N, C-alpha and C positions, 0 to 999 in steps of 0.2 A: 485523625487520630481519635480513638475511642476514649470516653471519659472514664476516669478512675472510679471503679465501682465502690471503693472504700472511702470516697471523698467526704461522705456525710457520717462516717462512723466515729469521728473524733470526739464529739461532745458526749455521745451515748457511751463511748468507751470510758471516758474520764468519770462520768457519773455512775458507772457500773450498771448501765441499763441494757447492755448487749446480752443476747442469749449466749450460753456457754460455747456453742459451736461457732457463732459469729465472733466471739471474743478471741477464740483460738486462731481463727482465720485472719483476723485483723492484726493480732500480735505477730503472726508470721509475715504479714504484709509490711509491718513497720520495720522489719529488719532490712528491707530492700528499698523502701520508699522514704526518701529524706523529707519530702513535702508533708506527708502525713505525720511523720515523727515530729517535725517542727510544729505542726498544728496541735498535736497532743501536748507538747511542752508548753505552748502558749495557753492552753485551756486547763493546765494542771491546777491552777488556783480556783477554778470555778466551784468545786464543792464547798470550799470554805466560804466563798462569797455568798452562795445560796444559803449556807447555814446561818450566817449573820442576818440575812433577810428574813429567814423563817423564824428566828428566835423572837419571842414576845418581849417588848420593852416595858419599863416601869411606867413610862409616860402614856403608853397606849396599851393597857392590859387586854382589851378586847379587840385587838387588831384583826383577828380572824386569819384564815388561811391566805397564802399569797395568791394573787390573781393568776389565772391559767396562762396568760400570755407573758409571765415573768421570764421563764426560761428562754423563749424565742427572743425576747427583748435583750436579755443579757448576752445571748449568742451574737445577736446583730451588733451590739456594742463592741464585743471582743473582736469580731471579724472586721468591723469598720476600723478599729485601732490597728489591726494587722495590716490593712490596706494602706493606712496612713504611714505606718512605719516602713512599708515596702517602698512607697513613693519617696519618702525622705531618704531612704538608703540609696535608691536609684539616683536621686539628685546629687547626693553626696559623692557617689561614685563618678558621676559625670564631671563634677567640679574637680575631683582628685585627678581624673584623667586629663582634664584641661591643664591643670597645674603641672602634671608630669610632662605634657607636650611642651609647655613653656620652658620648663627646666631643661628638657632635652635640647631645645633651641639654644639655650645659654651655654650648656656644657659642651656642645659640639662645635663651638667656634674654633677656628684654627689656632693652634698653639705651636710654639717652636718644638721641633723634634729633640728628644733628649740625646745627649752625646754619650755613646756607650763607653764605659771605662776601658782604658787601655790595658790589654793583657800583658803577661810577661813576654819579653822578646824571645824569639827562637834561639836555641843553642846548637851549635854545630857538633855533630857526632864525631868521635875520634876514629880515624882509620886504623885498623889493626894489621895493615900490610899494604902492599902496592896493588890496590884494587881500583878499577875505573868506576867508582861509585862514590857519591857524596850525598850527605843527608843532614838535615837539621830538624830539631823537634822542640815542641813547646808543650808543657804539661799544665793542666788546670785541675784544681781540687774541687770536688763536689761531695755532697752528703753520701752519695751512693758509691763513690770511689774516685777514680782519676780518668780524665780525658787526655788522650795523646793526639796532638796535631803535628803530623810529620810530612816533610817534603823530601823526596829521594830522587836524585838524578843519576842517570847512567851515561857515561861519556865514552864508552867503548865503541869500536867500529863494527861489532857484531852483537847479536843478541846475548844478553847476560844471564839468561835462564830465569828461574823462579827464586824469589827472595822470601824470607820470613822476618816478621817483626816479633821479637820475644821480650817479655817483661820478666825480670829476675827480682824476686823479693829478697828481703834481708835474711829470711830464713833459708834461702837457697832454692825455693820453689820456682819453677819456670812455667810461664803461661804464654802460649802462642796467641798473639793478638790478630795478625793479619798475614795474608800471602798475596803476592802480585808478581807479574812477569815484567822483567826489565826490557825496555825498548830503547835503542840508541837515540841520543839527543832528545829524550823525552823526560818529563818530570812527573813522578807519581805523587799524588796528594792523598794522604790517608788520615782520616779522623776516626778514631776508635776509642772505646771506653773499656776500662777494666775495673773489676770490683776491688782490686788491691788499692788501698789508700796511698796517697802520695808519701807520707812518712815511712811506709812499709816497703817502698820500692827502692832497690839498690841500683838497678841499671836497666837500660833498654839496649837491645842488640839487634842488628840486622845480620841475618845469616843466609847462607845458601841452604837449599832443602837438604843437602848432605850433612848439615850441621856446622859447617865451617863459618866462624864469625868473621864478618867483614868490617862492621862499624860498631862502636860502643859509646853510649852516653852514661857516664857514672853519675849517680844522683846522691 
C-alpha cells in the first residue's frame, strides 16, 4: 500500500507554512482522511506553544532567537505523545474486550426458561342453523389492533365448500379476514390480525362465500 503523500503536511498546515495550492489540496484531503484530520487537531495548539517560547522574558531580556531545531523537537514531542496515547488506548481496548468476554461467560449461564402468561380461553362460536361446522375463537389485543386465533372443524360427509371469516365492527363495517376450504374430518387453524381494535369489534362470523352466515361470536 502506498504511503499517504499528505502525511507530513499537518504541522506546516497548522503553522500556515503551506503554499496556497498545497493548502487547498490538503484541505480537500482532510475531508476524506480521518488520520490527517486527527493529526491536525492534535497539533492545533502548536502555534500558541511556539509563541510562548519566542516571547522574551523579564528574567532573560537578551535570550535571542529560538534555536533552529526547536520546531523539529516540538514536533517530535507531540508525535511521541500521540504514539503513547495510541498505545494506552489499544491497551485499554484490550482490557475492555477481556472484561466483555468475562461478562459474556457470566451472563450466558443457563437460566430457567420464563413461563409465558396464559392467554384467554377460546370461546365457542354460536351456530346460526343446522350446519355441520363447529368453531371456537380466541382474541388478543395489541397496539396495532386485534389478533384472532380460530379453529374450525367440518363434520360433514362431503366437502363443505369455501368459508369466510368476517369481522363486524360496532359501526357496522365488515372486513373479510380469511378464506379456506372445508375438508371432512379436518380442523382448520387460522391465526389472523386485523387493524380493528378489540373494543371496536362487535362480532366475528363464519360465512359461505355466498354470504350465508353459519357461525357467529358476539363480542
